[in-house]
N, C-alpha and C positions, 0 to 999 in steps of 0.2 A: 462222414463227420456230421454230427447233428448240431445245428446252429440255433440258438435261441432267438426268437423274433424280437427285434428292438422296437418297442412302441414309440420311442422318441423319434423314429425315423419317418413317421407318416402321420397323417391327420385322421386315420380311421380308428375306431374303437372309442368307447366312452371315457377311457382314462388316457387318451392319447395326448402327446405333447406336440408343440408346434416348433420345436427346435431340436437339433440333433447335435451330437458331440458333447463336450463337457461344458457345463455351466455351473460356476461356483454357487449360485443361488439355489440350484436344484439338488446339490449334493448334501445329503443330510449327515453331518458329522457332529457328534455330541461335543459340547464345550470342553469336556475333560480330555478329549482326544485331539484337540487342536494344539498339538505340540510341534516341535521343530520339524519332525518327520512329515507331518501333515502339511505344514507350510511349504516344505521343499517339494512335496508332491504337487501341490497346487501350482507352484512356480514352474515345475517341469512341464505340467500339462499346458500352462499358458504359453510357455516358450515353444512347445511342440505345435500348438495351434497357430502361432504366428508364423512358424516355419512353413506351414501348409496353407498360407494365405498370401503368397507373393506373385501369383501368376497374373500377368498382364495380357492384353488382347493380342499382342504380337507373338508372344510365346504360346498363347492358346492356339493361334493359327498354325504355328510350327507343330504343336502336339497333334492337331487335327490332320495336318499333312502327313505326319509320321503314321498315324493310324489308317489313313485313307489311301494315299497314293503309293501303291506298291504292286501287289499282284494284279490289281485291276488294270493298270496301264499295260502290263505285259500280256494280258489276255484279250485286249481290244481288237487287234488285227484279226485274230481267229474268229471273234464274234462278227466282225464286218464281213468276213468270208462266207459265213453262214447266212447272214441277213441281207447281204448286198450293200453297196456303198450308200445308196439313198436311205434305206431303212436304218442302216447303222448310224449314219450321221443324225437323222431325225430322233431316233431313240436315245442316243447318247446326249444330245443337247436337251431334249425334252425331259428325260429322267433327271438330268443335272439341275435343271431349273426347279423341278418339283422338289428335289432333295434340299435345295436352298430354302424353299418355302417351309418345308416340314421341319427343318432345323431351326428356322426362325420361331415356329410355334413351340418347339421343345424349349427354347430359351425363354419364351414368354411365360411358360409354366414355372420355370425356375425363378423368374423375377417375382411372380405372384406368390410363390411359396419358397422362400429362401432356405428353408430347412432341408430341401431335397438335396441328397448327396449322390444318388445313383438312379438309374432309370427305373428300377423297381419301386422307388419311393413315389415317383410320379404316377405310375400305374396303380399304386395303392390308393391314391386319392380317388380314383374312379371305382375300383373294384374291391377295395378293402384288403383284408389279409390274404384272401385267395389270390387276388391280382398281384399283390406284393410277392408272395411265394412263387407263383407261376413265373413271373417275370424274372425273379432272382435265378431260377433254374435256367431259363432261356439265356439270360445275361452271362452266367458262368459258362454254360455249355458252348455258347457261340464264341466267346473270346478264347476259350481253351482250344476249340476246333480251329480257329484262325491261327493260333500259335502252332498247332499241329501242321497246318498247311504250309507254314513257313519252314518248319523242319523238313518237310518234303521238298520244298523248293531249294532249300539249302543243300539237301542231299543231291539233287539233280545238278546244282551248280558245282559242287565239289567234284562230282563224277566227270563233268565236262571239262573243268579246269585242269584237274590232275591227269586225266586221260590214262588211267591205269585200270583197265577192265578186270584184271586179276584180283584186285583188292575187293574185299567184301563191302558191299554198299552200306551195310548196317553201321560200319565204322564212321561213315560220313554223316549218318543220321545222329550218331552219338556226339560227334564233334559239333554238329549244328545245334543240338540241344544244349550243350555246354555253353556255346556262345550266346544263345538266347537267354540262358539262365544268368550269365554274367551281366548282360546288358539290361536285364529287367530289375537289377538290384537298386538303382536310385529310387528312394521312396517318395519323392515329390516330383510333380510334373514340371515345376520351375527348373529343377536340376536336369530332368530328363530332356527338356527342350533343347539343351545344348547339343545333344546327340542328333537332334532333328535337323540341324543345318547340314551335318554330314550326310544324313539320310537323303535330304532333298537333292543335294549336289550329286549324290550317287545315282539316283534314278534318272535325273536329267541327262547326265553324261552317258549312262548306259543306253537310254533311248536314242540319243544323238548318234552314238556309235552304230547302233542297230540300223537307224535310218540311212546313214551315209553308206554303210557297208552293203546293205541290201540294194540301195539305189545304184551303187557302182556295179554290183554284180548283175543287176537287171540291164544296165546300159551296155555292159560288155557281152551279154548273152546274144545269141542269134536273133535278129529282129529288133533288138533293143527294147526300150520301154513299151513300145507299141505292141510288142508280142506278149506282154505279161497278161495272163488269163484272169483279169479281175472283171467284175460285172457290177453294174449299177443296181441289179436286181438279184434276189435270192436264186441260188441254183435250182433248176427245174426238178431235181430229184430230192430236194431238201424235205426232211420229215418234220412233223410238228415238234417232236421231242428235241431234235437237233436245233431247230430254230429257237425254241423257247429256252433251251439250255444256254444258248448264246445270249439271249435277252437277260437271263438271270445273272450271267457274268457281268453284264453292264450294270445291272442293279447292285450287285455286290461292290462294284467299284465306288459307289456313292454311299458307303455304309458309315459315314462319319458321325451320324446322330447317336449311335449306340453308346459312345463314350462321352458324349457332350456334357451330360450332367456331372460325370465324374471329374472332368476337367474344370467345369465352371465352379465346382465346389471349392476350388483353390484360388479362384480369381479375387483380387482385391477390389475390382470394380466390375461386377458381373454384367452390368448393362452394356459394357463394351463388346459383348459377344457378337453383336450384329456385324461389326467390322470384320471379325474373324470369319464368319460363315460366308460373307460375300466374297472376301479375298480367296478363301479356299474353294468355294463353289465355282467361281469364274475360272480359277486356275485349273481345277479339275476338268471342267468342260473343255478348255483349250487343249490341255495335255492329252486327254483321252481321244478327242475328236481328231487332232492332228496325228497322234500316234497310230490310231486305228486306220485312218484314211491313207496316210502316206505309206506305211509299211505294207498294208494290203495292196496298194497300187503298185508297189515295187516287187512283192513276192507272188501275189495272186492267190488262187484258191488253195494252194498247198501250204499256206502259212501255218505255223505250228503255235502251240500255246504251252509255255510262255513264248513270246515272239522271238526272243534272242536265240531260240533253238533253230530258227529258220536261216540264219546266216551261215557262212562257211565255217569250217571247224575252228580255224584260228580266230576268226572274228567272234565266234560264239564264246570261245574261251576267254577272250579279252573282255567282252561285254559282261559275262558272268562274273569275272573278277572285279570289275568296276561296280557291279550291282550287289556285291556281297554286303556292304554296309546297309543298304536299304532292305535286303532280305532279312537280316537279323535285327536291326533296330526297329523296323516296322512290326516285326513279329513279337519282339520282347515287350513292347508297350502294352499289348493285350494282357500279358501275364501280370504286369505291374498294376493295371486297373483292377483285375480280379483280386489280386493280393490286397489292395487297399480296401476293396469292398468287404472282404472277409475279415480283415483286421478291424474295420470300423464296426462290423456287426458283432463280432465276438467280444471286442473290448470297447464298447461305446463310450464309457465314462472313465477310461483308463489312459494313463500316459503311454501305455504300450502301443496304442493305435497309431501314434505319431512316429514310431520307429526312431527314437533318438536316445534310447537307453540300451545298456548291454543286453538286458533280457528281451527288450523289444526287437533288437537286431537279430538275436538268436532265433526268435520266433519267425521273423521276416525271412531270414535265410532259409529256414526249413520249409516255410510255406511256399516260397517261390520255387524251391527245388521240387517239392511235391507236385505243383501245378505243371512245371516243365516236364517232369517225368510222365505225367498223364498225357500231355500233348505229344510227346515222343512216341508213346505207345499208339496213339491214334494215327499219327503219321505213318508209322510202319504197318499198321493194320489196314490202311486205306491208301495204297500207293497209286493214286491217279489224281489228275489235276483238275480238268474241266468239270467232271462230275462232282468232285468235292466242293468246288466253288459254287456250283449250281445248287447243290443240296443245302449248303450253309445259307446262301442268300434266300432260298425259298422258305426255309423253316423259320429263320430268324429276322433277316433284314426286311422281309415283307411287313413285319410288325413294327420293328424299331424305326424304320424309315418312312412307313406309309400309314398303315391303319391305326397305329397308336397315336401318332400326331394328329390325324384327322379326328379321332375320338377326343383327344385333348381339347381341340378347338370347340367341339360341340359341348363338352361337359365342364371345361375349366376356363378357357380363354374368351369364349363368345360373350358379348355384352348384350343383354336383352334377348328377346325371342328371335328365332332364326329369320322371321319375316318382318322384323321391326322396321327395317329400312332397306334401301337398295344395296348398301354395302353388305349387310348381313345376308341378304338373299344370294348375292353373288358369291360370297365366301361359303355359304352353306352348299351351294351347288358344286363349287370347286372342291371343297373338302369331302363331299360325297364321292366325287370322281377319284380323289386320292385314296379314299377308303376302298373303293372298288379295285383300284390298281393293286393295292396291297393284297386283297383277297385273291385276285387273279394270279398274282405272282406266287402266292402261297400254294394254291391248288395246282395250277399248271406247272409251276416249277418243280414241285415235288414229283409229280408224274413224270416229267421229262427227265429229271435227274435219275430216278429209279430205273426208267427205261434205258438210259445211257449206261448205267452201271451194269445192268443185266446183259446188255448187248456186248459190253466190253469183256465180260467174263465168257460169254458164248464164243466170241471170236478169238479168245486167247490173248487179247492185247494187254491184259493185266496179269502180271507175273505172280500175284498172290501176296499174302501177308508176310511180313518180316522176311522179305526176299533178300538173299545175299548177292544175287547176280545184278550187275550194273545195268544190264539190258532191260530189267524190269522197270527201270525208272526213265527210260528213254521215250521221247515222243509226247 
């Protein structure tokens, strides 16, 4: 689908505008056409804009939780097993603090340039049309791939819950896609946030069940908890690819900055975003560190990803059942964000972008269906979990969460020269470190992910694309 580039969405270009969306002063309508139909259209657009401007900081926090806390928490124990307890805790806490800072910078760019609607608009401020188009592709691909990973996780969940190996696994993938489609239909984040409360309760209860169950199993095993084979240090036979893949899984867990502009575009008081990122960041650090450390200490080096596969069969089925809401709600919000981006770009000055007319809803339903279909195809074509997470985080989150925010600070946020005062010098050094972290994750993560994928196919641990056998999705 070819999309025309909206100049009103960025500051680049000689004829650029500094606002986006509909503005009655910019819409050129001849006087003889200002009839009742035109007035109704103006009223409809104004009502639509008001509908998409109701998000407060509490619901912003909920939306960020929905986007961020899902697959990441379930992959933490496996990452700790590869990195060791000490490195796992340090990396989890360290990356979390860096993510809070970069999210703060992302929000500062939005406050300085209120016209920004999505991440691509911000990169366009630095790199012009090329940056806008490049980031648009990254933005859409990343979120569609994340939705695809939730289709895969949903398939694994249904297989484990129903426990009917004779059924074709593709059916569970289709069911997962249908649920993701239905949950992605709310067109505003203010409405979507209602689902977020269910999402958060789901993941917390699932993690608690997993912790209790694995702890009881470890206590009842010969030797008790003291016999669990966990280590403070990485395994002696760990490879660079395996260790770095685990690191990128932790990086992926802090990927909330990618949708931050999209959410903030609907805030009635954008400056309140700071409350949200601190609440989310500290919550994530706590959940990820405790989940990774506790379950790893209960299960040991054999912990699986997602972690709820590590419990007994009955426990795993119960935990997956409880986790169904978070699997599908957290996956669907990515489709909603992409859909809103496309609607805003194709219909920048039309009432259709607000999805509150019959025609707007028809377009929205078809668009969400198409995006979900693409995600389903990706999920069935790439039936593995850790490598998918690593590849996604390496290619995209390295930029969205690290090197783009660092560049934002140098080019947009920074006041004065980098060495103008002690504060600027300190922040220049820190943002350079953040930039380097992003580049290391990009290069090292892609290498590690590709190595892991090739190794999986060599050992036969991947069943192949569009596999019907349930065993292809186990492990």
